[in-house]
C-alpha positions in Angstrom: -29.8 9.7 37.5 -28.3 11.4 34.8 -26.1 13.6 37.1 -28.3 16.7 35.8 -26.4 16.7 32.4 -29.0 15.1 30.7 -32.1 15.6 32.9 -34.2 16.1 29.8 -33.5 12.4 29.0 -35.2 11.5 32.4 -38.6 12.2 30.4 -37.9 10.3 27.6 -36.1 7.4 29.3 -37.3 6.7 32.9 -35.0 3.9 33.4 -31.3 3.8 32.9 -30.5 2.8 29.2 -27.4 1.3 27.7 -26.7 3.2 24.6 -23.8 2.6 22.0 -22.3 5.5 20.7 -20.2 5.7 17.6 -17.7 8.4 17.4 -16.9 9.4 13.9 -13.6 11.3 13.3 -12.9 13.5 10.4 -10.4 10.8 9.5 -13.1 8.0 8.8 -14.1 10.1 6.2 -10.8 11.1 4.5 -9.1 7.6 4.2 -6.9 6.9 1.1 -7.3 4.5 -1.7 -3.8 3.5 -1.7 -2.4 1.0 1.1 0.1 2.2 3.4 3.5 0.6 4.3 5.5 1.3 7.1 9.4 1.1 6.6 12.2 1.5 8.9 15.4 2.9 7.1 18.8 3.6 8.0 19.9 7.1 8.4 22.2 7.0 5.1 18.9 5.7 3.0 16.6 8.1 4.5 19.0 10.9 3.4 19.9 9.3 0.0 15.8 9.5 -0.7 15.7 12.7 0.5 18.4 14.2 -1.4 17.1 12.4 -4.6 13.4 13.8 -3.8 15.0 17.3 -3.3 17.0 17.3 -6.5 14.2 16.0 -8.6 11.3 18.3 -6.9 8.9 15.9 -5.7 8.0 14.6 -2.2 9.8 12.0 -0.3 7.1 9.6 -0.6 6.7 9.7 -4.0 10.4 9.2 -4.7 10.4 6.4 -2.4 7.7 4.7 -4.4 9.1 5.4 -7.4 12.5 3.7 -6.4 10.7 0.6 -5.1 8.8 0.3 -8.5 12.1 0.4 -10.2 13.5 -2.1 -7.8 10.5 -4.6 -8.4 11.3 -4.1 -12.2 14.9 -5.1 -11.7 13.7 -8.2 -9.5 11.4 -9.0 -12.2 13.9 -8.8 -15.0 16.0 -11.0 -12.9 13.7 -13.8 -12.4 12.7 -13.5 -16.1 16.5 -14.0 -16.9 16.6 -17.0 -14.9 13.6 -18.6 -16.9 14.9 -17.7 -20.0 18.4 -19.2 -18.9 16.8 -22.4 -17.9 15.0 -22.5 -21.5 18.1 -21.9 -23.3 20.1 -24.8 -21.5 17.8 -27.6 -23.0 17.8 -28.4 -26.6 15.1 -26.8 -28.7 12.3 -28.2 -30.5 10.7 -26.2 -33.3 7.1 -26.6 -34.3 5.7 -25.1 -37.7 3.5 -22.5 -37.6 0.5 -24.1 -39.2 0.8 -27.1 -36.8 1.2 -24.8 -33.7 -2.4 -23.4 -34.4 -4.3 -26.4 -35.1 
């Protein structure tokens, strides 16, 4: 019944038993806190990031994160500049400090 590999089980479970086996690998315990992002880059972008990482003596992934963070800050600055331009285009109405906090 058990092909001789688990003959000792015949004493414990005389009938065939459906068993659920959970395989745990070492990677299930070593997951990272940081989310992963897969990016496909052109060869010239990959070379530029690799050279910049080598120049700054840091891992390529860390350099890519640094450059992405800088790019997001620039995007945020552009978005805020657009809001400021819209507000400056309209005539402003000023309120006294005392009245603003009532």
